[in-house]
C-alpha positions in Angstrom: 159.3 40.2 -50.5 156.4 41.6 -48.5 154.9 40.0 -45.4 151.1 40.4 -45.0 150.5 37.4 -42.9 150.8 36.9 -39.2 150.4 33.8 -37.0 151.6 30.2 -37.0 148.5 28.0 -36.6 145.7 30.6 -36.5 147.0 32.8 -39.3 145.5 35.9 -40.9 146.4 37.9 -44.1 145.2 41.5 -44.6 144.9 43.1 -48.1 143.7 46.4 -49.6 144.7 50.0 -49.5 143.4 53.1 -47.8 141.8 54.5 -51.0 141.2 51.3 -52.9 137.8 49.9 -53.5 137.9 47.7 -50.4 140.2 46.0 -47.8 139.9 42.8 -45.7 141.4 39.8 -44.2 141.7 36.1 -44.8 141.7 34.1 -41.6 143.0 30.5 -41.9 143.5 27.8 -39.3 140.2 28.7 -37.4 138.7 25.5 -35.9 135.5 24.3 -37.4 132.2 24.4 -35.8 132.4 27.8 -34.2 129.2 30.0 -34.5 130.1 33.0 -36.6 128.2 35.8 -38.5 128.7 39.4 -39.3 127.0 40.3 -36.0 129.9 38.8 -34.1 132.4 41.0 -35.9 130.6 44.3 -36.4 130.5 45.6 -32.8 134.3 45.5 -32.7 134.6 47.3 -35.9 132.2 50.0 -34.8 134.6 50.8 -31.8 137.4 51.4 -34.3 135.1 53.2 -37.0 136.2 56.7 -38.0 134.1 59.7 -37.6 132.5 58.8 -34.3 133.6 61.9 -32.6 135.4 65.2 -33.2 138.6 63.7 -31.7 139.0 61.2 -34.6 139.3 61.5 -38.3 136.1 62.8 -40.0 136.4 60.2 -42.8 132.9 58.6 -43.0 133.2 54.9 -43.3 130.4 52.5 -42.1 133.1 49.7 -42.0 130.3 47.1 -42.7 131.8 43.7 -42.8 130.9 40.8 -45.2 131.8 37.2 -44.7 132.6 35.7 -48.1 133.8 32.3 -47.3 134.6 29.8 -44.5 131.1 29.8 -42.9 128.2 27.5 -43.6 124.9 27.5 -41.9 126.2 29.9 -39.4 129.4 27.9 -38.4 133.0 27.9 -39.4 134.0 25.1 -41.7 137.7 25.0 -41.1 138.4 26.5 -44.4 139.8 30.1 -45.0 137.4 32.8 -43.8 137.4 35.8 -46.1 136.3 39.1 -44.7 135.5 42.2 -46.9 135.1 45.9 -45.9 134.3 48.3 -48.6 135.9 51.9 -48.7 133.1 54.4 -49.5 134.5 57.8 -48.5 137.9 58.2 -50.2 139.1 61.8 -51.1 142.2 61.0 -53.1 142.5 64.6 -54.4 143.5 65.6 -50.9 146.9 63.9 -51.5 148.1 65.6 -54.6 150.9 67.3 -52.8 151.9 64.1 -51.1 152.4 62.6 -54.6 155.2 65.1 -55.1 156.8 65.4 -51.6 157.4 63.2 -48.6 155.6 63.6 -45.3 158.2 63.5 -42.5 157.5 60.8 -40.0 155.2 58.9 -42.5 156.3 56.0 -44.6 156.4 57.9 -47.9 160.1 58.1 -48.3 160.7 54.5 -46.9 158.2 53.0 -49.4 159.8 54.9 -52.4 163.2 53.7 -51.2 162.1 50.1 -51.0 159.8 49.8 -54.1 160.6 52.8 -56.3 156.9 53.4 -56.5 154.1 54.0 -53.9 150.4 54.6 -53.6 150.3 58.1 -52.2 146.6 58.2 -51.7 146.2 58.1 -48.0 149.4 56.2 -47.7 148.1 53.0 -49.3 149.1 50.0 -47.1 150.9 52.4 -44.6 147.6 53.9 -43.7 146.0 53.0 -40.4 143.0 52.3 -42.4 144.4 48.8 -42.9 143.8 48.1 -39.2 140.1 47.7 -39.8 141.0 44.3 -41.3 142.9 43.4 -38.2 140.0 44.3 -36.0 137.7 42.1 -38.1 140.1 39.1 -37.9 140.5 39.8 -34.2 136.8 39.3 -33.7 137.1 35.8 -35.1 140.1 35.1 -32.8 138.0 36.1 -29.7 135.6 33.3 -30.5 138.4 30.7 -30.5 139.3 31.7 -26.9 136.0 32.5 -25.1 137.6 31.9 -21.7 139.8 35.0 -22.2 138.8 38.6 -21.8 140.9 41.2 -23.6 140.5 44.7 -22.5 142.4 47.8 -23.5 142.2 51.5 -22.7 144.1 54.8 -23.2 146.5 55.5 -20.3 148.0 58.8 -21.5 147.6 61.3 -24.2 150.3 63.9 -25.0 152.1 63.0 -21.7 149.0 63.6 -19.6 148.3 60.2 -17.8 145.3 58.8 -15.9 145.2 58.5 -12.2 145.2 54.6 -11.6 143.5 55.2 -8.3 140.6 56.5 -10.3 140.5 53.6 -12.6 136.9 52.7 -13.5 136.3 50.0 -16.1 132.8 51.2 -16.8 134.2 54.5 -18.0 136.2 53.0 -20.8 133.2 52.8 -23.1 131.5 55.9 -21.7 133.8 58.5 -23.4 135.4 58.9 -26.8 138.9 58.3 -25.5 138.5 54.8 -24.1 139.6 56.4 -20.8 139.0 54.6 -17.5 139.5 58.0 -15.6 136.6 60.4 -15.9 138.6 63.4 -14.9 141.5 62.5 -17.4 138.9 62.2 -20.2 137.6 65.7 -19.4 141.1 67.1 -19.6 141.8 65.2 -22.8 138.9 66.9 -24.6 140.7 70.3 -24.2 144.1 68.8 -25.0 143.1 67.0 -28.2 140.9 69.8 -29.4 143.8 72.3 -29.0 146.0 70.0 -31.1 143.4 69.5 -33.7 142.7 73.3 -34.1 146.5 74.0 -34.3 146.8 71.5 -37.1 149.0 69.3 -35.0 148.7 65.9 -33.3 149.5 64.1 -30.1 150.8 60.7 -29.1 149.3 58.2 -26.7 149.9 55.2 -24.5 147.4 52.3 -24.7 147.5 49.7 -22.0 145.9 46.2 -22.4 145.1 43.4 -20.0 144.1 39.8 -20.9 142.5 37.8 -18.1 141.7 34.1 -18.2 144.8 33.1 -20.0 145.7 29.7 -18.6 149.2 28.9 -17.4 151.2 27.1 -20.1 150.4 29.0 -23.2 153.5 30.2 -25.0 156.9 28.6 -25.7 160.4 28.9 -24.2 162.3 30.4 -27.1 161.2 31.4 -30.6 157.4 31.5 -30.0 157.5 33.2 -26.6 154.2 34.7 -25.7 155.7 38.0 -24.9 157.8 38.2 -28.1 154.7 37.3 -30.1 152.7 40.0 -28.4 155.5 42.5 -28.9 155.8 41.7 -32.6 152.1 41.8 -33.1 151.7 45.2 -31.5 154.8 46.7 -33.0 153.3 45.9 -36.4 150.5 48.3 -35.7 150.8 51.7 -37.6 152.4 54.5 -35.6 153.5 52.1 -32.7 157.0 52.8 -31.5 157.3 50.9 -28.3 155.8 47.9 -26.4 156.2 47.0 -22.7 155.3 43.7 -21.1 154.5 44.0 -17.5 156.7 46.6 -15.8 158.8 46.9 -19.0 161.5 49.5 -18.9 160.6 50.3 -15.2 161.9 46.8 -14.3 165.4 47.9 -15.2 165.4 50.2 -12.1 164.4 47.5 -9.7 166.4 45.1 -7.6 165.9 41.4 -7.9 163.7 41.0 -4.8 161.7 44.0 -5.9 161.1 42.6 -9.4 160.2 39.1 -8.2 156.6 37.9 -8.3 156.4 36.1 -4.9 154.3 32.9 -4.8 152.3 31.2 -2.0 150.3 28.0 -2.1 147.1 28.2 -4.2 143.6 28.1 -2.9 143.1 24.3 -3.6 144.2 21.7 -1.0 147.8 21.0 -1.5 148.4 23.9 -3.7 146.9 22.2 -6.7 145.7 24.6 -9.4 148.8 26.8 -9.3 150.2 29.2 -6.9 148.8 32.5 -5.6 151.0 35.3 -6.9 151.6 38.3 -4.7 152.7 40.6 -7.5 152.7 40.7 -11.4 155.8 42.6 -12.5 156.3 40.1 -15.3 153.0 40.8 -16.9 151.7 37.3 -16.6 154.6 35.7 -18.6 157.7 34.0 -17.3 160.2 32.4 -19.7 157.9 33.1 -22.6 155.1 31.1 -21.1 151.9 32.3 -19.4 151.7 31.9 -15.7 148.0 32.2 -15.3 148.1 35.7 -14.1 146.6 38.6 -16.1 148.7 39.3 -19.2 149.6 43.0 -19.2 151.2 45.2 -21.8 151.5 48.9 -22.8 151.8 50.2 -26.3 153.2 53.6 -27.3 151.7 55.4 -30.3 153.6 58.3 -31.8 151.7 61.5 -32.9 149.9 61.3 -36.3 152.5 62.2 -39.0 149.8 63.8 -41.3 149.4 67.3 -39.9 148.4 70.7 -41.3 151.4 72.4 -39.7 154.0 72.9 -42.4 157.1 70.7 -41.9 160.4 70.9 -43.9 160.9 68.0 -46.3 162.0 67.2 -49.8 160.4 66.4 -53.1 160.8 63.1 -54.9 163.4 64.8 -56.9 165.5 65.8 -53.9 164.6 69.5 -53.8 163.9 71.3 -50.5 160.3 72.2 -49.8 157.7 72.3 -47.1 154.5 70.1 -46.8 151.2 70.6 -44.9 149.0 67.5 -45.3 145.4 68.3 -46.1 142.7 65.7 -45.7 141.1 64.0 -42.7 143.4 62.7 -40.1 143.2 61.6 -36.5 144.7 64.3 -34.1 145.6 61.3 -31.8 145.8 58.0 -33.7 146.3 56.2 -30.3 142.6 56.7 -29.5 141.4 54.4 -32.2 144.4 52.2 -31.5 142.5 50.7 -28.6 140.4 48.2 -30.5 143.4 47.4 -32.7 145.7 46.5 -29.8 142.8 44.3 -28.4 142.5 42.6 -31.8 146.3 41.9 -32.1 146.4 40.5 -28.5 143.4 38.3 -29.3 145.0 37.1 -32.5 148.2 36.1 -30.7 146.3 34.4 -27.9 144.2 32.4 -30.2 147.3 31.3 -32.1 149.1 30.4 -28.9 146.0 28.4 -27.6 146.1 26.3 -30.8 149.8 25.8 -30.7 149.6 24.7 -27.0 146.8 22.2 -27.9 148.8 20.8 -30.8 151.8 20.0 -28.5 150.3 19.3 -25.2 146.7 18.3 -25.9 143.8 19.5 -23.8 145.6 19.4 -20.4 
Protein backbone atom coordinates (compact mmCIF):
# COMPACT_ATOMS: atom_id res chain seq x y z
CA UNK A 1 0.00 0.00 0.00
CA UNK A 2 1.01 3.62 -0.37
CA UNK A 3 1.45 6.03 2.50
CA UNK A 4 0.50 9.63 1.81
CA UNK A 5 -0.37 10.71 5.35
CA UNK A 6 1.99 11.92 8.10
CA UNK A 7 1.35 12.71 11.76
CA UNK A 8 -0.46 11.22 14.73
CA UNK A 9 -2.89 13.83 16.09
CA UNK A 10 -2.16 16.73 13.72
CA UNK A 11 -2.20 14.77 10.45
CA UNK A 12 -1.88 15.82 6.85
CA UNK A 13 -2.32 13.99 3.57
CA UNK A 14 -0.91 15.28 0.27
CA UNK A 15 -2.33 14.42 -3.13
CA UNK A 16 -1.71 15.23 -6.80
CA UNK A 17 1.07 14.92 -9.36
CA UNK A 18 3.61 17.25 -10.92
CA UNK A 19 1.74 17.49 -14.25
CA UNK A 20 -1.79 16.83 -13.07
CA UNK A 21 -4.45 19.55 -12.96
CA UNK A 22 -3.75 20.35 -9.31
CA UNK A 23 -2.17 19.18 -6.08
CA UNK A 24 -2.96 19.86 -2.47
CA UNK A 25 -3.22 18.72 1.12
CA UNK A 26 -5.87 17.75 3.62
CA UNK A 27 -5.02 18.75 7.19
CA UNK A 28 -6.89 16.87 9.91
CA UNK A 29 -6.74 17.27 13.68
CA UNK A 30 -6.27 21.03 13.65
CA UNK A 31 -7.82 22.56 16.79
CA UNK A 32 -10.93 24.67 16.19
CA UNK A 33 -11.11 28.42 16.52
CA UNK A 34 -7.75 29.32 14.96
CA UNK A 35 -7.87 32.31 12.60
CA UNK A 36 -6.98 31.04 9.12
CA UNK A 37 -7.21 32.41 5.58
CA UNK A 38 -5.28 32.08 2.33
CA UNK A 39 -3.19 35.10 3.32
CA UNK A 40 -1.78 33.10 6.24
CA UNK A 41 -0.54 30.41 3.85
CA UNK A 42 0.48 32.25 0.67
CA UNK A 43 3.66 33.97 1.95
CA UNK A 44 5.20 30.59 2.81
CA UNK A 45 4.30 29.19 -0.61
CA UNK A 46 5.83 32.25 -2.26
CA UNK A 47 9.18 31.41 -0.64
CA UNK A 48 9.11 27.94 -2.25
CA UNK A 49 7.56 29.05 -5.56
CA UNK A 50 9.54 28.15 -8.73
CA UNK A 51 10.85 30.68 -11.20
CA UNK A 52 11.81 33.36 -8.67
CA UNK A 53 15.46 33.52 -9.81
CA UNK A 54 17.80 32.01 -12.40
CA UNK A 55 19.06 29.64 -9.71
CA UNK A 56 15.81 27.66 -9.60
CA UNK A 57 13.59 25.90 -12.12
CA UNK A 58 12.01 28.29 -14.62
CA UNK A 59 8.63 26.58 -14.41
CA UNK A 60 6.14 29.42 -13.87
CA UNK A 61 3.65 28.48 -11.19
CA UNK A 62 1.81 31.10 -9.11
CA UNK A 63 1.15 28.44 -6.44
CA UNK A 64 -1.99 30.30 -5.39
CA UNK A 65 -3.67 28.36 -2.58
CA UNK A 66 -7.42 27.97 -2.02
CA UNK A 67 -9.03 26.75 1.19
CA UNK A 68 -11.94 24.48 0.26
CA UNK A 69 -13.09 23.28 3.67
CA UNK A 70 -12.49 23.34 7.40
CA UNK A 71 -12.80 27.11 7.82
CA UNK A 72 -15.92 29.11 8.61
CA UNK A 73 -16.08 32.86 9.14
CA UNK A 74 -12.29 33.01 9.14
CA UNK A 75 -11.67 30.34 11.80
CA UNK A 76 -10.90 26.65 11.75
CA UNK A 77 -13.87 24.45 12.60
CA UNK A 78 -11.97 21.35 13.77
CA UNK A 79 -12.96 19.46 10.61
CA UNK A 80 -10.55 18.56 7.77
CA UNK A 81 -8.95 21.55 6.07
CA UNK A 82 -8.64 20.98 2.32
CA UNK A 83 -6.02 23.04 0.45
CA UNK A 84 -5.86 23.28 -3.35
CA UNK A 85 -2.98 24.50 -5.56
CA UNK A 86 -3.55 24.41 -9.31
CA UNK A 87 -0.82 23.48 -11.81
CA UNK A 88 -0.81 25.96 -14.70
CA UNK A 89 2.57 25.59 -16.44
CA UNK A 90 3.07 21.92 -17.28
CA UNK A 91 5.14 20.89 -20.30
CA UNK A 92 4.59 17.16 -20.46
CA UNK A 93 6.16 16.89 -23.94
CA UNK A 94 9.56 17.51 -22.34
CA UNK A 95 9.35 14.02 -20.80
CA UNK A 96 8.89 11.89 -23.93
CA UNK A 97 12.34 10.31 -23.51
CA UNK A 98 11.73 9.67 -19.81
CA UNK A 99 8.74 7.55 -20.81
CA UNK A 100 11.10 5.14 -22.54
CA UNK A 101 14.24 5.22 -20.36
CA UNK A 102 15.03 5.65 -16.69
CA UNK A 103 16.78 8.69 -15.22
CA UNK A 104 19.62 7.43 -12.99
CA UNK A 105 19.26 8.78 -9.45
CA UNK A 106 15.56 9.48 -9.94
CA UNK A 107 12.65 7.28 -8.85
CA UNK A 108 11.75 6.14 -12.39
CA UNK A 109 13.02 2.57 -12.13
CA UNK A 110 11.96 2.13 -8.48
CA UNK A 111 8.38 3.18 -9.31
CA UNK A 112 8.26 0.78 -12.25
CA UNK A 113 9.66 -2.02 -10.08
CA UNK A 114 6.98 -1.43 -7.44
CA UNK A 115 3.89 -0.60 -9.48
CA UNK A 116 4.66 -1.83 -13.01
CA UNK A 117 3.36 1.54 -14.15
CA UNK A 118 4.36 5.15 -13.57
CA UNK A 119 3.49 8.73 -14.42
CA UNK A 120 6.62 9.83 -16.28
CA UNK A 121 5.46 13.46 -16.69
CA UNK A 122 7.80 15.27 -14.35
CA UNK A 123 8.01 12.18 -12.18
CA UNK A 124 4.42 12.33 -10.93
CA UNK A 125 4.41 11.90 -7.13
CA UNK A 126 8.21 11.59 -7.06
CA UNK A 127 8.54 15.19 -8.24
CA UNK A 128 9.54 17.86 -5.74
CA UNK A 129 6.45 19.70 -6.98
CA UNK A 130 4.59 17.70 -4.30
CA UNK A 131 6.33 19.75 -1.61
CA UNK A 132 4.14 22.76 -2.36
CA UNK A 133 1.34 20.90 -0.59
CA UNK A 134 3.59 20.27 2.41
CA UNK A 135 4.46 23.96 2.66
CA UNK A 136 0.75 24.86 2.61
CA UNK A 137 0.04 22.34 5.38
CA UNK A 138 3.06 23.61 7.30
CA UNK A 139 1.64 27.13 7.27
CA UNK A 140 -1.42 25.80 9.13
CA UNK A 141 0.85 23.99 11.60
CA UNK A 142 2.68 27.22 12.45
CA UNK A 143 -0.60 28.71 13.65
CA UNK A 144 -1.04 25.82 16.11
CA UNK A 145 2.32 26.61 17.78
CA UNK A 146 2.64 30.43 17.69
CA UNK A 147 5.16 30.33 20.55
CA UNK A 148 7.67 28.52 18.29
CA UNK A 149 9.86 30.13 15.62
CA UNK A 150 11.10 27.78 12.90
CA UNK A 151 13.93 29.15 10.77
CA UNK A 152 15.99 27.35 8.11
CA UNK A 153 18.80 28.37 5.80
CA UNK A 154 21.25 26.90 3.30
CA UNK A 155 24.54 26.08 5.00
CA UNK A 156 26.47 24.68 2.03
CA UNK A 157 26.14 24.21 -1.74
CA UNK A 158 28.38 21.86 -3.69
CA UNK A 159 30.62 21.45 -0.65
CA UNK A 160 31.19 25.19 -0.25
CA UNK A 161 29.99 26.09 3.28
CA UNK A 162 29.14 29.36 4.97
CA UNK A 163 31.37 30.95 7.61
CA UNK A 164 29.36 30.63 10.83
CA UNK A 165 31.22 33.66 12.21
CA UNK A 166 29.54 35.72 9.48
CA UNK A 167 26.03 34.41 10.22
CA UNK A 168 23.44 37.19 9.73
CA UNK A 169 19.78 36.24 10.10
CA UNK A 170 18.71 39.27 8.07
CA UNK A 171 20.68 37.98 5.07
CA UNK A 172 18.61 34.78 4.80
CA UNK A 173 15.73 36.54 3.05
CA UNK A 174 17.97 39.05 1.25
CA UNK A 175 19.40 36.68 -1.40
CA UNK A 176 18.04 33.87 -3.62
CA UNK A 177 19.93 31.16 -1.69
CA UNK A 178 18.43 31.65 1.79
CA UNK A 179 22.06 32.15 2.82
CA UNK A 180 22.99 33.86 6.12
CA UNK A 181 26.53 34.64 4.89
CA UNK A 182 26.64 37.44 2.30
CA UNK A 183 30.06 36.41 0.99
CA UNK A 184 29.03 32.78 0.56
CA UNK A 185 25.91 33.87 -1.34
CA UNK A 186 28.11 35.80 -3.77
CA UNK A 187 30.30 32.72 -4.32
CA UNK A 188 27.25 30.52 -4.84
CA UNK A 189 26.02 32.70 -7.69
CA UNK A 190 29.08 31.68 -9.71
CA UNK A 191 28.96 28.08 -8.49
CA UNK A 192 25.30 27.42 -9.32
CA UNK A 193 25.46 29.36 -12.59
CA UNK A 194 28.35 27.17 -13.73
CA UNK A 195 26.47 23.97 -12.89
CA UNK A 196 23.33 25.21 -14.66
CA UNK A 197 25.21 26.23 -17.82
CA UNK A 198 27.02 22.88 -17.84
CA UNK A 199 23.71 21.02 -17.70
CA UNK A 200 24.57 19.62 -14.29
CA UNK A 201 23.43 20.14 -10.68
CA UNK A 202 24.72 20.52 -7.12
CA UNK A 203 23.78 19.21 -3.70
CA UNK A 204 23.20 21.30 -0.60
CA UNK A 205 22.96 21.20 3.18
CA UNK A 206 20.01 22.94 4.83
CA UNK A 207 20.17 23.77 8.54
CA UNK A 208 17.10 24.46 10.67
CA UNK A 209 16.54 25.80 14.18
CA UNK A 210 13.29 25.89 16.15
CA UNK A 211 13.27 28.20 19.15
CA UNK A 212 10.56 28.43 21.78
CA UNK A 213 9.98 24.66 21.90
CA UNK A 214 9.11 23.98 25.56
CA UNK A 215 10.75 21.23 27.57
CA UNK A 216 8.64 18.07 27.56
CA UNK A 217 7.45 17.77 23.97
CA UNK A 218 8.23 14.35 22.55
CA UNK A 219 8.16 10.81 23.90
CA UNK A 220 10.71 8.31 25.25
CA UNK A 221 10.48 5.62 22.58
CA UNK A 222 8.30 5.37 19.48
CA UNK A 223 7.32 9.02 19.06
CA UNK A 224 10.69 10.52 19.90
CA UNK A 225 10.89 14.14 18.83
CA UNK A 226 14.18 13.53 17.03
CA UNK A 227 13.00 10.36 15.28
CA UNK A 228 9.82 12.11 14.12
CA UNK A 229 11.86 15.06 12.79
CA UNK A 230 14.25 12.69 11.04
CA UNK A 231 11.40 10.74 9.44
CA UNK A 232 9.66 13.94 8.34
CA UNK A 233 12.77 15.42 6.73
CA UNK A 234 13.90 12.13 5.18
CA UNK A 235 10.53 12.00 3.42
CA UNK A 236 11.38 15.18 1.49
CA UNK A 237 12.37 14.56 -2.14
CA UNK A 238 16.16 14.38 -2.72
CA UNK A 239 17.02 14.24 1.01
CA UNK A 240 19.65 11.61 1.79
CA UNK A 241 20.67 12.46 5.35
CA UNK A 242 19.45 14.14 8.55
CA UNK A 243 21.51 15.11 11.60
CA UNK A 244 20.10 16.17 14.97
CA UNK A 245 22.41 18.45 16.94
CA UNK A 246 26.03 17.50 16.32
CA UNK A 247 24.89 14.41 14.44
CA UNK A 248 27.72 12.32 13.06
CA UNK A 249 30.31 14.68 14.56
CA UNK A 250 29.22 13.49 18.01
CA UNK A 251 30.74 10.09 17.23
CA UNK A 252 34.20 11.69 17.34
CA UNK A 253 33.71 13.27 20.78
CA UNK A 254 34.34 11.96 24.27
CA UNK A 255 31.56 11.74 26.83
CA UNK A 256 32.58 14.94 28.59
CA UNK A 257 32.95 16.78 25.29
CA UNK A 258 29.51 15.70 24.11
CA UNK A 259 27.74 16.48 27.38
CA UNK A 260 25.48 19.52 27.61
CA UNK A 261 26.41 20.81 31.11
CA UNK A 262 23.64 22.34 33.23
CA UNK A 263 23.65 25.06 35.87
CA UNK A 264 20.78 26.39 37.96
CA UNK A 265 18.26 28.40 35.96
CA UNK A 266 17.60 32.11 36.26
CA UNK A 267 14.63 31.78 38.58
CA UNK A 268 15.12 31.52 42.33
CA UNK A 269 15.77 27.93 43.37
CA UNK A 270 16.41 26.93 39.78
CA UNK A 271 12.71 26.84 38.92
CA UNK A 272 11.93 27.11 35.25
CA UNK A 273 14.58 24.64 34.16
CA UNK A 274 18.36 24.63 33.97
CA UNK A 275 20.70 26.93 32.11
CA UNK A 276 22.52 24.79 29.53
CA UNK A 277 26.15 25.54 28.71
CA UNK A 278 26.11 23.67 25.37
CA UNK A 279 23.65 22.12 22.90
CA UNK A 280 25.38 19.16 21.30
CA UNK A 281 22.12 17.18 21.53
CA UNK A 282 20.19 19.65 19.38
CA UNK A 283 17.64 20.44 22.08
CA UNK A 284 16.44 16.84 22.47
CA UNK A 285 17.39 14.27 25.13
CA UNK A 286 15.83 10.81 25.33
CA UNK A 287 13.42 11.78 22.55
CA UNK A 288 12.05 14.71 24.59
CA UNK A 289 12.66 18.44 24.13
CA UNK A 290 14.90 20.07 26.74
CA UNK A 291 13.74 23.64 26.14
CA UNK A 292 16.87 24.50 24.18
CA UNK A 293 16.73 25.39 20.49
CA UNK A 294 15.95 22.30 18.40
CA UNK A 295 18.63 22.05 15.74
CA UNK A 296 19.01 19.79 12.70
CA UNK A 297 20.78 19.62 9.35
CA UNK A 298 19.40 18.08 6.17
CA UNK A 299 21.47 16.87 3.19
CA UNK A 300 19.98 17.25 -0.31
CA UNK A 301 21.54 15.32 -3.18
CA UNK A 302 22.11 16.99 -6.58
CA UNK A 303 19.04 17.14 -8.81
CA UNK A 304 18.79 13.89 -10.79
CA UNK A 305 17.20 15.48 -13.88
CA UNK A 306 20.17 16.96 -15.76
CA UNK A 307 21.07 17.81 -19.35
CA UNK A 308 24.40 15.97 -19.15
CA UNK A 309 23.99 12.55 -20.83
CA UNK A 310 24.11 9.66 -18.34
CA UNK A 311 24.24 5.92 -19.04
CA UNK A 312 20.99 4.10 -18.35
CA UNK A 313 18.64 1.44 -19.71
CA UNK A 314 15.27 1.52 -21.42
CA UNK A 315 12.15 -0.04 -19.91
CA UNK A 316 12.95 -3.04 -22.09
CA UNK A 317 16.41 -3.42 -20.54
CA UNK A 318 18.47 -2.09 -23.46
CA UNK A 319 21.54 0.10 -22.89
CA UNK A 320 21.16 3.76 -23.78
CA UNK A 321 21.92 7.29 -22.58
CA UNK A 322 19.52 9.93 -21.32
CA UNK A 323 19.72 13.72 -21.00
CA UNK A 324 16.65 15.15 -19.31
CA UNK A 325 15.10 18.09 -21.08
CA UNK A 326 12.72 20.42 -19.31
CA UNK A 327 13.01 22.90 -16.46
CA UNK A 328 14.79 21.71 -13.34
CA UNK A 329 16.49 23.17 -10.29
CA UNK A 330 20.28 23.23 -10.64
CA UNK A 331 20.30 22.91 -6.83
CA UNK A 332 17.07 21.50 -5.37
CA UNK A 333 18.29 22.21 -1.84
CA UNK A 334 17.71 25.95 -2.29
CA UNK A 335 13.93 25.59 -2.46
CA UNK A 336 14.24 22.87 0.16
CA UNK A 337 14.54 25.56 2.85
CA UNK A 338 10.80 26.35 3.16
CA UNK A 339 10.03 22.63 2.84
CA UNK A 340 12.28 21.74 5.79
CA UNK A 341 10.65 24.54 7.79
CA UNK A 342 7.23 23.16 6.93
CA UNK A 343 8.05 19.59 7.93
CA UNK A 344 9.62 20.71 11.22
CA UNK A 345 6.54 22.85 11.94
CA UNK A 346 4.21 19.94 11.16
CA UNK A 347 6.09 17.63 13.55
CA UNK A 348 6.17 20.23 16.31
CA UNK A 349 2.44 20.95 15.99
CA UNK A 350 1.74 17.22 16.22
CA UNK A 351 4.02 16.85 19.24
CA UNK A 352 2.39 19.82 20.97
CA UNK A 353 -1.04 18.21 20.66
CA UNK A 354 0.29 14.79 21.71
CA UNK A 355 1.85 16.36 24.80
CA UNK A 356 -1.39 18.17 25.65
CA UNK A 357 -3.37 14.94 25.24
CA UNK A 358 -1.22 13.06 27.77
CA UNK A 359 0.00 15.76 30.14
CA UNK A 360 -2.57 18.54 29.88
CA UNK A 361 -1.56 22.18 29.71
CA UNK A 362 1.26 21.99 32.29
